C-alpha positions as CSV (number, residue, x, y, z in Angstrom):
1,M,-83.1,-40.8,-70.5
2,T,-81.3,-40.2,-73.8
3,Q,-83.7,-39.3,-76.5
4,K,-82.8,-40.1,-80.1
5,V,-84.0,-38.0,-83.0
6,T,-83.9,-39.9,-86.3
7,L,-83.6,-37.6,-89.3
8,K,-83.6,-38.6,-92.9
9,I,-80.9,-37.0,-95.1
10,S,-81.6,-37.2,-98.8
11,A,-79.2,-38.4,-101.4
12,A,-78.7,-34.8,-102.6
13,A,-77.8,-33.6,-99.1
14,A,-75.7,-36.5,-98.0
15,P,-72.4,-35.3,-99.5
16,Y,-72.5,-32.3,-97.2
17,V,-72.7,-34.2,-94.0
18,R,-70.0,-36.9,-94.4
19,P,-67.1,-36.7,-92.0
20,D,-64.6,-36.3,-94.8
21,T,-66.5,-33.5,-96.5
22,P,-64.2,-30.4,-96.8
23,K,-65.2,-27.6,-94.3
24,A,-65.6,-25.1,-97.1
25,D,-68.3,-27.3,-98.7
26,K,-70.0,-27.7,-95.4
27,L,-69.9,-24.0,-94.7
28,K,-71.5,-23.3,-98.1
29,A,-74.3,-25.7,-97.3
30,A,-74.7,-24.3,-93.8
31,R,-75.1,-20.8,-95.4
32,A,-77.8,-22.2,-97.6
33,G,-75.6,-21.6,-100.6
34,I,-76.6,-24.8,-102.4
35,S,-79.6,-25.8,-104.4
36,L,-81.9,-28.3,-102.7
37,P,-85.6,-28.9,-102.3
38,P,-86.9,-26.9,-99.3
39,G,-87.5,-30.0,-97.2
40,D,-84.0,-31.4,-97.9
41,L,-82.5,-28.0,-97.1
42,M,-84.3,-27.8,-93.8
43,A,-83.1,-31.2,-92.7
44,L,-79.6,-30.5,-93.8
45,L,-79.5,-27.2,-91.9
46,F,-80.8,-28.8,-88.8
47,Y,-78.1,-31.6,-89.1
48,L,-75.3,-29.0,-89.6
49,S,-76.5,-26.9,-86.7
50,H,-75.2,-29.8,-84.6
51,D,-71.9,-30.2,-86.4
52,R,-68.8,-30.5,-84.3
53,D,-67.3,-27.4,-85.8
54,A,-68.6,-24.2,-84.1
55,E,-68.4,-22.1,-87.3
56,I,-70.5,-24.6,-89.2
57,R,-73.0,-24.8,-86.3
58,G,-73.4,-21.1,-86.2
59,A,-73.8,-20.6,-89.9
60,A,-76.5,-23.3,-90.1
61,A,-78.3,-21.9,-87.1
62,G,-78.3,-18.5,-88.7
63,S,-79.7,-19.9,-91.9
64,L,-82.5,-21.6,-90.0
65,R,-83.4,-18.3,-88.5
66,E,-83.3,-16.5,-91.9
67,L,-85.6,-18.9,-93.8
68,T,-88.2,-16.8,-95.6
69,E,-91.9,-17.2,-95.0
70,P,-92.7,-18.6,-98.5
71,R,-90.0,-21.2,-98.1
72,L,-91.2,-22.1,-94.5
73,M,-94.7,-22.5,-95.8
74,T,-93.5,-24.9,-98.5
75,I,-91.5,-26.9,-95.9
76,V,-94.4,-27.1,-93.4
77,A,-96.7,-28.3,-96.2
78,L,-94.6,-31.5,-96.6
79,P,-96.8,-34.4,-95.2
80,D,-93.8,-36.4,-93.9
81,L,-91.9,-33.6,-92.2
82,N,-90.1,-34.8,-89.0
83,P,-91.7,-33.6,-85.8
84,R,-88.4,-32.3,-84.6
85,L,-88.1,-30.0,-87.6
86,L,-91.6,-28.8,-87.0
87,D,-90.6,-27.9,-83.5
88,V,-87.5,-26.0,-84.6
89,I,-89.7,-24.0,-87.1
90,A,-92.2,-23.3,-84.4
91,R,-89.6,-22.0,-81.9
92,L,-87.7,-19.9,-84.4
93,H,-90.6,-18.5,-86.4
94,F,-93.6,-18.5,-84.0
95,S,-94.1,-14.7,-84.7
96,R,-95.1,-15.5,-88.3
97,Q,-98.7,-16.4,-87.7
98,A,-99.4,-18.2,-90.9
99,V,-96.4,-20.4,-90.4
100,A,-97.2,-21.1,-86.8
101,E,-100.7,-22.1,-87.5
102,K,-99.7,-24.4,-90.3
103,V,-97.1,-26.0,-87.9
104,A,-99.8,-26.5,-85.3
105,L,-102.2,-28.2,-87.7
106,H,-99.6,-30.5,-89.2
107,P,-100.4,-34.2,-88.4
108,N,-96.8,-34.7,-87.3
109,C,-96.7,-31.8,-84.8
110,D,-96.3,-33.1,-81.3
111,D,-98.0,-32.0,-78.1
112,A,-95.0,-30.1,-76.8
113,T,-94.7,-28.0,-79.9
114,R,-98.5,-27.2,-79.8
115,R,-98.2,-26.2,-76.2
116,F,-95.3,-23.9,-77.0
117,L,-97.3,-22.3,-79.8
118,A,-100.4,-22.0,-77.6
119,E,-98.4,-20.1,-75.0
120,K,-97.3,-17.7,-77.8
121,G,-101.0,-17.0,-78.7
122,V,-101.4,-19.2,-81.8
123,P,-105.1,-20.1,-82.0
124,C,-106.8,-23.4,-82.7
125,L,-104.4,-25.4,-80.6
126,D,-104.6,-28.2,-78.0
127,S,-103.2,-26.5,-75.0
128,H,-103.3,-29.5,-72.7
129,A,-99.9,-30.8,-73.8
130,E,-96.8,-30.2,-71.6
131,D,-94.0,-28.0,-72.9
132,S,-90.8,-29.8,-73.4
133,G,-88.7,-26.7,-72.5
134,E,-85.2,-26.4,-73.6
135,D,-83.8,-28.9,-76.1
136,A,-80.3,-30.4,-76.0
137,F,-78.9,-32.4,-78.8
138,E,-75.6,-34.0,-79.6
139,R,-74.7,-35.0,-83.2
140,D,-74.4,-38.8,-83.1
141,A,-74.3,-40.0,-86.7
142,S,-72.4,-39.8,-90.0
143,S,-73.9,-39.9,-93.4
144,G,-72.4,-43.2,-94.5
145,D,-71.6,-43.7,-98.1
146,E,-74.9,-42.9,-99.7
147,Q,-74.7,-42.0,-103.4
148,P,-77.1,-40.1,-105.5
149,G,-80.0,-42.3,-106.5
150,E,-79.8,-44.4,-103.3
151,P,-82.5,-44.3,-100.6
152,A,-82.4,-41.5,-98.1
153,E,-80.3,-42.3,-95.0
154,E,-81.0,-41.5,-91.3
155,G,-79.0,-39.4,-88.9
156,A,-79.5,-39.8,-85.1
157,F,-79.2,-37.0,-82.5
158,S,-79.2,-37.6,-78.8
159,E,-80.3,-35.3,-76.0
160,D,-77.0,-35.2,-74.0
161,D,-74.4,-32.5,-74.0
162,E,-74.9,-29.6,-76.5
163,E,-77.7,-27.2,-75.5
164,F,-79.9,-26.0,-78.3
165,K,-80.5,-22.5,-76.9
166,S,-84.0,-21.9,-78.3
167,K,-84.7,-18.8,-76.2
168,Y,-81.6,-17.0,-77.3
169,Q,-82.4,-17.9,-80.9
170,L,-86.0,-16.7,-80.5
171,S,-84.7,-13.4,-79.1
172,Q,-82.9,-12.8,-82.4
173,Q,-86.3,-12.9,-84.2
174,L,-88.1,-10.4,-82.0
175,G,-88.6,-6.8,-82.7
176,V,-87.8,-4.1,-80.1
177,A,-91.4,-3.8,-78.9
178,E,-91.6,-7.6,-78.5
179,K,-88.2,-7.7,-76.7
180,I,-89.4,-5.0,-74.3
181,K,-92.6,-6.9,-73.5
182,M,-90.6,-10.1,-72.9
183,A,-88.1,-8.2,-70.7
184,L,-91.0,-6.9,-68.6
185,T,-92.8,-10.3,-68.3
186,G,-90.3,-13.1,-69.0
187,D,-88.6,-15.5,-66.7
188,K,-85.1,-15.4,-65.3
189,E,-83.6,-16.9,-68.5
190,W,-85.3,-14.3,-70.7
191,R,-84.1,-11.5,-68.3
192,S,-80.5,-12.8,-68.5
193,I,-80.6,-12.8,-72.3
194,L,-82.3,-9.4,-72.7
195,L,-80.2,-7.7,-70.1
196,K,-77.3,-8.0,-72.6
197,D,-79.3,-6.6,-75.5
198,A,-77.7,-3.7,-77.3
199,N,-80.9,-1.6,-77.2
200,K,-80.9,0.2,-73.9
201,L,-84.8,0.3,-73.9
202,V,-84.8,-3.5,-73.9
203,S,-82.0,-4.0,-71.3
204,G,-83.5,-1.2,-69.2
205,A,-86.9,-2.9,-69.1
206,V,-85.4,-6.0,-67.5
207,V,-85.0,-4.3,-64.1
208,K,-88.7,-3.2,-64.3
209,N,-89.8,-6.8,-64.5
210,P,-91.9,-7.4,-61.3
211,R,-90.5,-11.0,-61.1
212,I,-86.8,-9.9,-60.9
213,T,-85.1,-11.0,-57.6
214,E,-82.7,-9.2,-55.3
215,A,-80.1,-11.9,-56.2
216,E,-80.4,-10.8,-59.8
217,I,-80.2,-7.1,-58.9
218,L,-77.0,-7.8,-56.9
219,T,-75.4,-9.6,-59.8
220,I,-76.3,-6.6,-62.1
221,A,-74.9,-4.1,-59.5
222,K,-71.6,-6.0,-59.5
223,S,-71.4,-6.2,-63.3
224,N,-69.9,-3.9,-65.9
225,I,-73.3,-3.0,-67.2
226,Q,-73.2,-0.2,-69.8
227,N,-76.7,1.0,-69.4
228,D,-76.7,4.0,-67.0
229,E,-80.5,3.9,-66.7
230,I,-80.4,0.5,-65.2
231,M,-78.2,1.8,-62.4
232,R,-80.4,4.7,-61.8
233,V,-83.5,2.5,-61.5
234,I,-81.7,0.2,-59.0
235,C,-80.5,3.2,-56.9
236,A,-84.0,4.6,-56.8
237,N,-85.6,1.4,-55.6
238,K,-85.9,1.7,-51.8
239,E,-86.5,-2.0,-51.2
240,W,-83.4,-3.0,-53.2
241,V,-81.1,-0.6,-51.5
242,K,-82.1,-1.8,-48.1
243,N,-79.9,-4.8,-49.0
244,Y,-76.4,-4.1,-47.7
245,Q,-74.6,-6.1,-50.4
246,I,-76.5,-4.2,-53.1
247,R,-75.5,-0.9,-51.6
248,K,-71.9,-2.0,-51.3
249,A,-71.9,-3.2,-54.9
250,L,-73.4,0.1,-56.1
251,V,-70.6,2.1,-54.3
252,E,-68.0,0.0,-56.1
253,N,-69.6,0.3,-59.5
254,H,-68.3,3.1,-61.7
255,K,-71.7,3.4,-63.4
256,T,-73.5,4.4,-60.2
257,P,-74.2,8.1,-60.1
258,L,-71.5,9.7,-57.9
259,P,-73.9,11.5,-55.5
260,V,-75.7,8.2,-54.8
261,A,-72.5,6.3,-54.3
262,L,-71.3,8.9,-51.8
263,R,-74.6,8.7,-49.9
264,F,-74.3,5.0,-49.6
265,I,-70.7,5.0,-48.4
266,A,-71.8,6.3,-45.1
267,T,-73.9,3.2,-44.5
268,L,-71.0,0.8,-44.9
269,T,-69.1,-1.1,-42.2
270,E,-65.6,0.0,-41.0
271,K,-64.2,-3.1,-42.6
272,D,-65.6,-2.2,-46.1
273,L,-64.7,1.4,-45.6
274,A,-61.1,0.5,-44.9
275,F,-61.1,-1.7,-48.0
276,L,-62.5,1.1,-50.2
277,A,-60.0,3.6,-48.8
278,K,-57.2,1.5,-50.2
279,S,-58.9,0.2,-53.3
280,K,-57.6,1.1,-56.8
281,N,-60.7,-0.2,-58.4
282,V,-62.9,2.7,-57.4
283,S,-62.6,6.4,-58.2
284,S,-60.4,8.7,-56.1
285,V,-63.5,10.5,-54.9
286,I,-64.9,7.3,-53.5
287,S,-61.7,6.2,-51.9
288,T,-61.1,9.6,-50.4
289,Q,-64.6,9.8,-48.9
290,A,-64.3,6.2,-47.6
291,R,-61.1,7.2,-45.9
292,K,-62.6,10.3,-44.3
293,I,-65.6,8.4,-42.9
294,F,-63.4,5.5,-41.7
295,M,-61.2,7.9,-39.8
296,N,-64.2,9.7,-38.2
297,K,-65.7,6.4,-37.1
298,S,-62.3,5.2,-35.8
299,K,-62.0,8.3,-33.6
300,K,-65.4,7.7,-32.1
Protein backbone atom coordinates (compact mmCIF):
# COMPACT_ATOMS: atom_id res chain seq x y z
CA MET A 1 0.00 0.00 0.00
CA THR A 2 1.22 3.48 -0.87
CA GLN A 3 1.89 5.54 2.23
CA LYS A 4 1.59 9.30 2.06
CA VAL A 5 3.70 11.58 4.20
CA THR A 6 2.16 15.01 4.58
CA LEU A 7 4.70 17.73 5.24
CA LYS A 8 4.03 21.41 5.90
CA ILE A 9 6.23 23.86 4.04
CA SER A 10 6.30 27.32 5.56
CA ALA A 11 5.68 30.53 3.64
CA ALA A 12 9.39 31.40 3.96
CA ALA A 13 10.48 28.04 2.53
CA ALA A 14 7.82 27.75 -0.20
CA PRO A 15 9.70 29.77 -2.87
CA TYR A 16 12.45 27.14 -2.88
CA VAL A 17 10.23 24.18 -3.71
CA ARG A 18 8.10 25.54 -6.54
CA PRO A 19 8.50 23.78 -9.90
CA ASP A 20 9.58 27.00 -11.60
CA THR A 21 12.22 27.90 -9.01
CA PRO A 22 15.66 28.23 -10.67
CA LYS A 23 17.97 25.32 -9.95
CA ALA A 24 20.63 27.66 -8.55
CA ASP A 25 18.19 28.86 -5.90
CA LYS A 26 17.15 25.34 -5.03
CA LEU A 27 20.78 24.27 -4.73
CA LYS A 28 21.50 27.16 -2.40
CA ALA A 29 18.62 26.07 -0.20
CA ALA A 30 19.65 22.40 -0.41
CA ARG A 31 23.10 23.39 0.82
CA ALA A 32 21.51 25.18 3.78
CA GLY A 33 22.72 28.49 2.40
CA ILE A 34 19.54 30.39 3.27
CA SER A 35 18.30 31.82 6.54
CA LEU A 36 15.30 29.95 7.95
CA PRO A 37 14.11 28.90 11.41
CA PRO A 38 15.55 25.45 12.22
CA GLY A 39 12.21 23.63 11.88
CA ASP A 40 11.48 25.22 8.51
CA LEU A 41 14.98 24.40 7.29
CA MET A 42 14.61 20.76 8.36
CA ALA A 43 11.32 20.40 6.47
CA LEU A 44 12.75 22.10 3.40
CA LEU A 45 15.87 19.93 3.34
CA PHE A 46 13.76 16.79 3.65
CA TYR A 47 11.53 17.98 0.81
CA LEU A 48 14.50 18.81 -1.41
CA SER A 49 16.14 15.47 -0.62
CA HIS A 50 13.36 14.00 -2.77
CA ASP A 51 13.66 16.50 -5.61
CA ARG A 52 13.66 15.17 -9.17
CA ASP A 53 17.14 16.61 -9.75
CA ALA A 54 19.89 14.30 -8.48
CA GLU A 55 22.28 17.14 -7.62
CA ILE A 56 19.65 18.88 -5.51
CA ARG A 57 18.72 15.59 -3.82
CA GLY A 58 22.34 14.87 -2.99
CA ALA A 59 23.03 18.35 -1.63
CA ALA A 60 19.96 18.28 0.59
CA ALA A 61 20.77 14.80 1.90
CA GLY A 62 24.29 15.98 2.71
CA SER A 63 22.95 18.99 4.57
CA LEU A 64 20.64 16.75 6.62
CA ARG A 65 23.66 14.66 7.63
CA GLU A 66 25.68 17.75 8.55
CA LEU A 67 23.14 19.41 10.86
CA THR A 68 24.91 20.41 14.07
CA GLU A 69 23.86 19.04 17.44
CA PRO A 70 22.66 22.43 18.80
CA ARG A 71 20.48 22.91 15.72
CA LEU A 72 19.16 19.35 15.95
CA MET A 73 18.27 19.86 19.61
CA THR A 74 16.37 23.00 18.67
CA ILE A 75 14.50 21.17 15.92
CA VAL A 76 13.58 18.19 18.09
CA ALA A 77 12.27 20.54 20.77
CA LEU A 78 9.51 21.73 18.41
CA PRO A 79 6.23 20.28 19.74
CA ASP A 80 4.56 19.91 16.33
CA LEU A 81 7.50 18.29 14.50
CA ASN A 82 6.38 15.80 11.85
CA PRO A 83 6.99 12.13 12.86
CA ARG A 84 8.76 11.53 9.54
CA LEU A 85 11.26 14.28 10.29
CA LEU A 86 11.86 12.78 13.73
CA ASP A 87 12.55 9.45 12.04
CA VAL A 88 15.06 11.00 9.63
CA ILE A 89 16.89 12.68 12.53
CA ALA A 90 16.93 9.40 14.45
CA ARG A 91 18.38 7.41 11.57
CA LEU A 92 21.00 9.96 10.58
CA HIS A 93 22.05 11.10 14.04
CA PHE A 94 21.38 8.20 16.44
CA SER A 95 25.03 8.29 17.55
CA ARG A 96 24.39 11.66 19.20
CA GLN A 97 22.90 10.39 22.45
CA ALA A 98 21.29 13.63 23.60
CA VAL A 99 19.57 14.07 20.26
CA ALA A 100 18.49 10.44 20.08
CA GLU A 101 16.99 10.49 23.57
CA LYS A 102 15.13 13.72 22.83
CA VAL A 103 13.71 12.17 19.63
CA ALA A 104 12.59 9.07 21.54
CA LEU A 105 10.79 11.14 24.15
CA HIS A 106 9.05 13.40 21.62
CA PRO A 107 5.25 12.90 21.69
CA ASN A 108 5.16 12.64 17.88
CA CYS A 109 7.84 9.94 17.69
CA ASP A 110 6.30 6.78 16.27
CA ASP A 111 6.90 3.19 17.37
CA ALA A 112 9.09 2.28 14.39
CA THR A 113 11.49 5.11 15.19
CA ARG A 114 11.61 4.16 18.87
CA ARG A 115 12.31 0.55 17.95
CA PHE A 116 15.17 1.64 15.68
CA LEU A 117 16.67 3.74 18.48
CA ALA A 118 16.23 0.93 20.99
CA GLU A 119 18.26 -1.35 18.73
CA LYS A 120 20.98 1.32 18.69
CA GLY A 121 21.13 1.26 22.49
CA VAL A 122 19.25 4.46 23.25
CA PRO A 123 17.77 4.03 26.77
CA CYS A 124 14.24 4.67 28.09
CA LEU A 125 12.49 3.41 24.98
CA ASP A 126 9.49 1.23 24.27
CA SER A 127 11.16 -1.67 22.48
CA HIS A 128 7.95 -3.50 21.55
CA ALA A 129 7.34 -1.58 18.35
CA GLU A 130 8.29 -3.06 15.01
CA ASP A 131 11.02 -1.55 12.93
CA SER A 132 9.78 -0.17 9.64
CA GLY A 133 13.09 -0.97 7.90
CA GLU A 134 14.10 0.87 4.78
CA ASP A 135 12.01 3.82 3.70
CA ALA A 136 11.14 4.71 0.12
CA PHE A 137 9.67 8.00 -0.94
CA GLU A 138 8.75 9.64 -4.17
CA ARG A 139 8.21 13.37 -4.31
CA ASP A 140 4.55 13.85 -5.20
CA ALA A 141 3.63 17.48 -4.66
CA SER A 142 4.45 21.04 -5.64
CA SER A 143 4.44 24.11 -3.46
CA GLY A 144 1.55 25.85 -5.15
CA ASP A 145 1.44 29.62 -5.16
CA GLU A 146 1.86 30.36 -1.48
CA GLN A 147 3.06 33.87 -0.75
CA PRO A 148 4.75 35.18 2.41
CA GLY A 149 2.19 35.72 5.10
CA GLU A 150 -0.17 33.01 3.87
CA PRO A 151 -0.75 29.77 5.85
CA ALA A 152 1.83 27.00 5.52
CA GLU A 153 1.15 24.52 2.76
CA GLU A 154 1.45 20.76 2.66
CA GLY A 155 3.62 18.57 0.46
CA ALA A 156 2.88 14.87 0.04
CA PHE A 157 5.38 12.07 -0.45
CA SER A 158 4.47 8.51 -1.43
CA GLU A 159 6.34 5.29 -0.64
CA ASP A 160 6.78 4.07 -4.20
CA ASP A 161 9.91 4.29 -6.34
CA GLU A 162 12.88 6.20 -4.93
CA GLU A 163 14.66 4.36 -2.15
CA PHE A 164 15.74 6.42 0.84
CA LYS A 165 18.97 4.60 1.60
CA SER A 166 19.11 5.08 5.34
CA LYS A 167 21.83 2.50 6.02
CA TYR A 168 24.19 4.06 3.51
CA GLN A 169 23.54 7.51 4.96
CA LEU A 170 24.06 6.18 8.48
CA SER A 171 27.37 4.66 7.42
CA GLN A 172 28.57 8.16 6.52
CA GLN A 173 28.05 9.23 10.13
CA LEU A 174 30.01 6.39 11.72
CA GLY A 175 33.60 6.58 12.89
CA VAL A 176 36.14 3.93 11.91
CA ALA A 177 35.68 1.92 15.13
CA GLU A 178 31.90 1.94 14.71
CA LYS A 179 32.19 0.89 11.07
CA ILE A 180 34.48 -2.00 11.99
CA LYS A 181 32.00 -3.15 14.62
CA MET A 182 29.15 -2.97 12.12
CA ALA A 183 31.24 -4.79 9.48
CA LEU A 184 31.85 -7.60 11.97
CA THR A 185 28.23 -7.90 13.14
CA GLY A 186 25.96 -6.29 10.53
CA ASP A 187 23.58 -7.90 8.08
CA LYS A 188 24.13 -8.51 4.36
CA GLU A 189 23.25 -4.94 3.41
CA TRP A 190 25.73 -3.50 5.91
CA ARG A 191 28.39 -5.91 4.63
CA SER A 192 27.77 -4.81 1.05
CA ILE A 193 28.06 -1.14 1.99
CA LEU A 194 31.15 -1.45 4.20
CA LEU A 195 32.99 -3.75 1.80
CA LYS A 196 33.37 -0.68 -0.42
CA ASP A 197 34.71 1.51 2.39
CA ALA A 198 37.98 3.27 1.59
CA ASN A 199 39.46 2.27 4.94
CA LYS A 200 40.98 -1.20 4.54
CA LEU A 201 40.45 -2.03 8.22
CA VAL A 202 36.72 -1.54 7.68
CA SER A 203 36.43 -3.45 4.40
CA GLY A 204 38.69 -6.19 5.73
CA ALA A 205 36.45 -6.71 8.75
CA VAL A 206 33.53 -7.64 6.48
CA VAL A 207 34.98 -11.06 5.58
CA LYS A 208 35.49 -11.76 9.29
CA ASN A 209 31.76 -11.38 9.93
CA PRO A 210 30.53 -14.84 11.07
CA ARG A 211 27.26 -14.29 9.18
CA ILE A 212 28.86 -13.86 5.77
CA THR A 213 27.82 -16.51 3.24
CA GLU A 214 29.75 -18.46 0.62
CA ALA A 215 27.68 -16.74 -2.06
CA GLU A 216 28.99 -13.37 -0.81
CA ILE A 217 32.54 -14.72 -0.70
CA LEU A 218 32.20 -15.92 -4.29
CA THR A 219 31.01 -12.48 -5.36
CA ILE A 220 34.00 -10.88 -3.62
CA ALA A 221 36.41 -13.39 -5.17
CA LYS A 222 35.08 -12.46 -8.61
CA SER A 223 35.29 -8.72 -7.99
CA ASN A 224 38.03 -6.16 -8.51
CA ILE A 225 38.45 -5.68 -4.78
CA GLN A 226 41.44 -3.48 -3.94
CA ASN A 227 42.06 -4.74 -0.42
CA ASP A 228 44.75 -7.46 -0.61
CA GLU A 229 44.06 -8.51 2.98
CA ILE A 230 40.53 -9.59 2.04
CA MET A 231 41.92 -11.96 -0.57
CA ARG A 232 44.42 -13.39 1.91
CA VAL A 233 41.66 -14.04 4.46
CA ILE A 234 39.53 -15.81 1.85
CA CYS A 235 42.47 -17.93 0.66
CA ALA A 236 43.28 -18.96 4.23
CA ASN A 237 39.75 -20.14 5.03
CA LYS A 238 39.70 -23.90 4.51
CA GLU A 239 35.90 -24.09 4.37
CA TRP A 240 35.55 -21.45 1.69
CA VAL A 241 38.22 -22.85 -0.59
CA LYS A 242 36.51 -26.25 -0.55
CA ASN A 243 34.02 -24.54 -2.86
CA TYR A 244 35.17 -25.17 -6.43
CA GLN A 245 33.70 -21.94 -7.81
CA ILE A 246 35.50 -19.89 -5.15
CA ARG A 247 38.83 -21.57 -5.97
CA LYS A 248 38.31 -20.94 -9.66
CA ALA A 249 37.45 -17.27 -9.02
CA LEU A 250 40.56 -16.88 -6.87
CA VAL A 251 42.76 -18.29 -9.63
CA GLU A 252 41.33 -15.74 -12.05
CA ASN A 253 41.60 -12.78 -9.66
CA HIS A 254 44.76 -10.67 -10.03
CA LYS A 255 44.68 -9.82 -6.31
CA THR A 256 45.05 -13.44 -5.22
CA PRO A 257 48.62 -14.12 -4.00
CA LEU A 258 50.38 -15.90 -6.87
CA PRO A 259 51.61 -18.92 -4.84
CA VAL A 260 48.03 -19.59 -3.71
CA ALA A 261 46.60 -19.17 -7.21
CA LEU A 262 49.20 -21.60 -8.59
CA ARG A 263 48.28 -24.14 -5.90
CA PHE A 264 44.58 -23.91 -6.73
CA ILE A 265 45.15 -24.32 -10.48
CA ALA A 266 45.96 -27.99 -9.99
CA THR A 267 42.47 -28.61 -8.59
CA LEU A 268 40.60 -27.26 -11.63
CA THR A 269 38.87 -29.30 -14.32
CA GLU A 270 40.39 -29.80 -17.76
CA LYS A 271 37.72 -27.58 -19.25
CA ASP A 272 38.66 -24.66 -16.97
CA LEU A 273 42.36 -25.30 -17.42
CA ALA A 274 41.94 -25.10 -21.20
CA PHE A 275 40.07 -21.84 -20.81
CA LEU A 276 42.76 -20.35 -18.54
CA ALA A 277 45.51 -21.48 -20.88
CA LYS A 278 44.04 -19.27 -23.61
CA SER A 279 42.74 -16.45 -21.43
CA LYS A 280 44.16 -12.96 -21.80
CA ASN A 281 42.51 -11.87 -18.54
CA VAL A 282 44.97 -13.68 -16.29
CA SER A 283 48.71 -13.28 -15.85
CA SER A 284 51.08 -15.09 -18.17
CA VAL A 285 52.30 -17.15 -15.20
CA ILE A 286 48.76 -18.44 -14.56
CA SER A 287 48.03 -19.19 -18.22
CA THR A 288 51.38 -20.96 -18.68
CA GLN A 289 50.87 -23.12 -15.59
CA ALA A 290 47.32 -23.93 -16.66
CA ARG A 291 48.61 -25.02 -20.06
CA LYS A 292 51.26 -27.29 -18.51
CA ILE A 293 48.79 -28.98 -16.16
CA PHE A 294 46.23 -29.35 -18.95
CA MET A 295 48.81 -31.00 -21.22
CA ASN A 296 49.88 -33.39 -18.45
CA LYS A 297 46.30 -34.39 -17.71
CA SER A 298 45.58 -34.86 -21.40
CA LYS A 299 48.52 -37.27 -21.76
CA LYS A 300 47.24 -39.36 -18.89
